[in-house]
N, C-alpha and C positions, 0 to 999 in steps of 0.2 A: 461482647456486643449485646448478647441476649440479656445479661444482667443489667446493663445500662438502660435498655429499653424498658425492662420490668420496673426499674427504679423510677423512671419518668412516669410510667403509667400509674404506679401507686401514689405518686406525689400529686397527681392532678385529679380533680373532680370531674373533668369533662374530657371527651374524646379529642385527641389530637390527630392531625393529618400526617401523612408521610413527610411532607415538606417541613412541618413544625418539629417532628421528631429529629430530622436531620439538622435543622437550624439550632436546636437546643444542644445537641451533641457537639457541633462545631463551635458554637459560642462558648460553651464551658471549657473547650480546649484553648481557644484564642483569648480568653479573659485574662490569662496570665501576662500576655504581652501588651494588650490594649483593652482595658476594662471598659473605657468610655465607648469605643466603637462597638464592642460586644453588646453593650446595653442599647446602643442605637440600632444594631442589627435586630435585636428582639422587637424593638418598636416598629421597625420596617416590616418584619414578618407579621406582626399583628395587624398592620394596615393592609397587607396583601390579602388577608382573609376577610377584611371588613369592607374594602373598596373594590368595586368592579373595575375592569380594565378601562372602561370609558371614562371613569372619574379619576384616572391617574395620569392625566395629560399634564406634563410638567415641561416648562421651557428648558431649552438647552443651556447649560452653564458649565463653567470650568470646574472640574472635580479636582480637589487637592491630591497631591501625591500620596499622602498618608492613607486616604480612603482607597485610592487605587491599589496600593500595596496590600491593604487589608482585604479587599475583594479578591485579589489573586490568591492570598493565603487561604481565604475561605473556600475558593474553588478547588484548590489542591486537597484540602482536608476533606471536603465533601466528596470528591472523587474517590478518595481512599475508602470512605465508608460505603459508598454505593457499589464499588467494585468488589467488596468482600462477599464471600459466599454466605456468611451469616446474615447479612442484610437481606439478600434475596430470599433466604429461607424464612426470615421473620415476617416479611411482607408478601409472602407467596399467597396468591388468592385474594389480596386486598382489593376491595371493589373500586376505590378511587386512588389515582396516582396524580398528584399535583406538582411533581418535581419539574415540569416544564416551566412553571412560573416560580422558580426558586428565588430569584433575586432580581430586583429592579434598580439599576444603577442610579437613575435620576431621582427616584423616590428615596433611596438610601442617602444620597447627597442632601436632599431636602430635609430629611430627618436629622442629619448631622448638623445642619445649619440652624434648624429650629427644633431642638429636642422638646418633647412633650413634658409639660410641668405636671399635668394630672394624668397619670397612666390609666388606660382603660382596664376593664375587668379581664379581657383576654390577655393583655400584656402582663398583668400581675400573675396570671396562670403560667405564662412562659417563664417569667423570672423565678417563680417558685420551683418549676421543674428544673431550671438551670442550677439553682442553689442546692437541689437535692443530689446533684452529681458531685458534691464536694468541690465546686468550682470557687474561684476567687469571688469575693463579694462585689457585685456589680453596683455602681452608683445609681441611686434613684434619679439624680439630676446630672446627666453627663454634660461635659463641657461642649460648647458650640464650636463648630468649625466654619471659618469664613470661606466663601467661594468667590470666584472671579466676577460673577454677575448675579443679580437677584433672580431667584427662580421662584416662580409662583404658577399656580394653575391658571390656565387661560380663562377660567370662569370668572376671575377677578379683574380681568383686563378690560374687556369691552363687551358690548351686547352681542357682537358677532360671534365671539368665542364662547358665549354663555350657552349656546345650543349644544346638545349632546351629539358627538360625532359617531356615526356608524362605523367609519373606518378612520383610524388615526392618520393624521398627515405625515408624510414621509419627506425627510430632508437629509441630504448627505453631501458633504463637500466634494466627494469624488464623482458621484452620480449626477449632481445638479447640472453641470455644464452639458452633459450628454442628453439629459432629459428636458432641457430648457425649451426645445421646440414643441414639446407635448404639453397641452393645456387641458387639465381635467377639473371639473367642478366637484369638489368634495361635498358629498351629501350630508346635510346637517339634520335632516328630518328623521324622526324616529319611526317612520312607517315601515311596513314589511316589504321585503324585496319581492320582485316578481317571481313566482314559483317556477315559471318556465325557463328562467335563466340557469337553474341548477340542473336541468335535464341535458345529458350528454348523449348524443346518438352513437350507437355502437352497432356495426353491421356484424351479425353473428353468422348468417348463412346467405347464400346467393343461389339463384336458380340454376346456374350452370355448374356448380360444384357440389350440389347436394346429391350425393350418390351413396349407395350401399357399400360398406367396406368389403363385404364378401359377396361377390357377384354369383358364385357357384351355389351357395346355400340359399335356396328360395323356399320360403315357407308357403305351404299350400293352405289357403284360407277356405274353410268350409262355407259354402253358400247357405246351406240349410241351417237355421239357428238351433234346431233340436239336436242335430248331429254334433254341432260345435259344442253345445252345452254338455252332451254326454261325454265327448272326448275330454273336455276340460275337467269334468268331475272324475273321470277315470284317472287322469293324470294326478289329480289331487290325492286320491286314494293311494296311488302308487308312491307318491312322495311321502305321504304320512307313514306308510309301511317302511320305506327306506329310512326315514328318520328314527322310527322306533327301533329298527334293527341296528342302526349305527349306534344309538344310545345304549343298547344292551351290550354291544361290544366294547365301547369306550367308557362305560359307567358315567354317562353325561350328567350334567347338573340338572336337577328337576325331574329325573326319571327314576322310578322305583320299580325294581324287578320283584314281583311276588313269587316266592318259592313254590314250586310244584312238587307235590309228594306223590310218589308212585310206590305202591305196596305190591309185593309179589309173594306167592306161596313158597313153601319149602321145596327147593329144587331136588333134594335127595328123595323126598317122597314121590314127587312127580316122576322121577326116573324109575323108581320101583314099580309104580303103577303101570308104566308102559311095558316093563319087562314081564309082568305077570300074565298068566294065561287067563282066559275068561272064567274057568272054574275056580281058580285061586281068587279072582276078583270078587266073585259072588260069595265065597266063603269068608273073606276078610271084610265084608261090608260092616260098618259100624252101625249101631242103633241111632235113631233120630235124636235122642237126648245128647249123645256124645257129639253129633254133628252141630247141634245148636251151641254146645259149650265151646267148640272150636271157633265158631263164628263170633261169639262174645269175646274170646281171647284176641282174635284178630282186630276187632273194633277197639278193644282196650289198648292194644299196642299202637294202633293208628292214632288214637287220642293222645297217648303219651308222646308220640313222635311230634305231633302238631304242637303240643305244649312246650317241648324242648326247642322247637324252631321259634316259637313266639318269645320264649325267654331269652334266647340268644339274640334275636332281633332287638329286644328291649335293651339288653346290655350294650349292643352296638350303638343304639341311638343315644344312650346316656354317655358313652365315651365320646361320640361326636359332639354332643352338646357341651361337654366339658372342654374339649379343644376349642370350640367356637367362642366360649366365654373367655378362655385364656387369651385368644387372639384379640378379642375386643378390648380386654383390659390393657394389653400392650399398646394398641392403637389409641385408646383413650388417654394414656399417659403421654403419648406424643402430641395429641391435640391440645392438652393442657399447657404445653410449652409455647403455644402460639400466642402472640400478643394481641392480635386483632380478633375480636369476638365474631365478627361476620365471617372471617375465614374459618374459625372453628365450626360454626354452624354449617357452612357449605361443605366442608370436608366430611363432617359426620353424616350429612344427608347423602353425599356421594358414596360413603362407605356402606350405608344401608342399601342403596340402589344397586351396588355391585354384587351383593349377596344373592344366592339363589332362594327359591321359595321356602325350602326347609330351614335354611339358616335364618331367614327373616322371621319365621314363626317362633324360633327359639330365642334369638338375641334382639328381636325387634323392639320389645318393650324397654330393654336397657338402653338401646341407642336413641329411641324416642325420648326417654327420660333425660338423657344428656342434652339433646337438642332443646328440650323444654327448659333445662337449667341455664343454657347459654342465653336463650331469649329472655329469661327472667333477669339475668345480669344486665343485659342491654336495656331492659325496661327500667330497672332500678337507676341506671345512670341517667336516662332521660328524665326520670322523676326528680333526681337530685339537681339537674340543671334547669328544671322548670320548663322543659321543652316537650311536654306530652303530645302536643299537636304534631311535632315532627316524628314522633315515635308511634303513630297510630298503626303503621304497617307491622310493627313488632307486636302490638296488642292483638292484631288479627292472626298473626302466626302463632301466638301463644294459645289462643282459643282453638285453632285448627289442630295443633299438636296435642292439646289436652283431649280433644274429641277423638283423635286417631288412637290415642292410648286407651281410651274407654272402649274402643271397638274390639280389643283383644279379649279372648274368652277368660284367660287367667293371667295374673301378674304376681310378682313376689310381694311379700308383706311390706317391705321397705318402699317399693314403688307405689303401692296403693296408698300408703301413708303420705308420701310426698305429693302425690296427685291430689289427695283430699285437702291437704294444706294449701296447695296452689289455688284450687277452686274456691276455697273458703276466703283466703286473704285477698285475692283479686276480684272476688264477688262475680265470678263468671256465672253464666246460666247453668241451671241444674244439669249435672252430668252423672250418669250411673257408673260408679267406680267398679271395675271388674272384680271377680272373686279372687281371693288370695290363695296362692298355692306355693308353699315353701317360702324360704327367705334366703336372700343373698345380699352381701354388702356391696354397695355401689362403688365403682372404681374412681369416683370423684366426690368432691364436697358439695352438697346441695346448698344452694344460696339461701333458702329460707330456713 
C-alpha cells in the first residue's frame, strides 16, 4: 500500500487529495475488466474537484446495468483499501478528508454518455498517476454509453432552473406520496441565511437544581481583602515547595538538582583531641605556618572535589544528548515514510512540543531544521504548480521557522550552512545565523 502511494506521489507534479489517491488505486485495478469505464471514472473524479455541489444538478435518468455493476465493484474495492490499517497510517493527521464526496452516480452516468474529447489538465494528471501503477492502458476517448433518457443540467433547460439553488431539490418515488401534502418553496437566491436560525437553545442549569455537590465542605471566604491575599500567597509558596520536593523525589522533567558538597575534617584527629588532657593539648600545638598549610590543603581538596563533580555532570549531559539525538533520528526516519507533507510538519512540531526544556535546547535546532525542510518541499510544489498565491501561508511559516532557528545561541556547521542557503535562495530578510559549534550529519536529505 505504501509503495503504491509513493509511486503515485512521485509521478504527479501536484498534490492529490485522499479521494483522488483512492480513485487512482481502484481505477488501476478495475482497468483490466473495463478500461472504458475506468477512464470515465477518472474524468468523473476530475469534475468532482472542479465543480461545486451546486453546479452538479443533473436530471434523473436510467443508469445502464454495466455502470451499476461497475459502481458496485468500485465500492467493494474502495472499502478494502479504506479498511486496511496501512491506509489509516498513511493518511493519519491529513488535514482534509473528502471521501464523503467519493462518487456521484448521476455525474458518472453523464460522463459515460458524453465522454470528454479534450481532457483537462487535472484529468491528465490522474491518467498519468494511473499509468504509473503498471495498469492497463486507458483509452483517451472511451466509448459512450446510452442511457434511458437525456440527462442535462437544469441550467440548460429554462430560465427558472438557471438560478443557483441553495438546497438541492429532493425527489424520491417512495417518499413523494407521503410528502405530497407538504409544499415548500425552494430558495433560489444566493443570499445569506438568517444567522439566528442556526442558534439552538440549550438549558444547562436551572434555579432549583443548582446545588453544591458536597454540602458538608463549606469554604470560608475571608471578608478582609488583605487577609485573603496573604492566605493565597501563603498557599502558593506551600504548593511551590511541595512541587520542588516532589520533583526531587521523582526526578521530574525540567528540574535540576544542584549537588551540595559537605567537607568534614579528619575524624581520627578530632577523637584524639577530645581524649587529650589540657597539658598535652598545649604541648602539641602546631605553629601558625603549619596551620596555614593545612588550610591550603583543605581548600585544594575541596576544589578537586568540585572539579570531579563538574566533570561527571558534563559526561552525564553528553550521554543524555547522545541518547536524545538517537531517539530523534529514529523518529525522523518514521516521519520520512509519511506521504503527506502537512502530516510530517505537524508531527515534527508535536514531537518538539512534547520534549522538556533541556531536550529542546539540545535537539531543538535539528527538529526545527527538519520542519524548515518540509516547508521548503511544500513551497517548491506550489511554485511548480504556479500557485504561489495559495501557498502564502507556507512562505510565512518558512520565515517564522528560519527566524526561530536564528534565536538559538549555537548550531551545528551543517545546519548553519543549510540555513544560510535557505535565506539566500528565498531572498528572506536579513537574519543573523547563529555561531557554529561542532558538526553532525542530518538524518534527512535537505531539499536545497
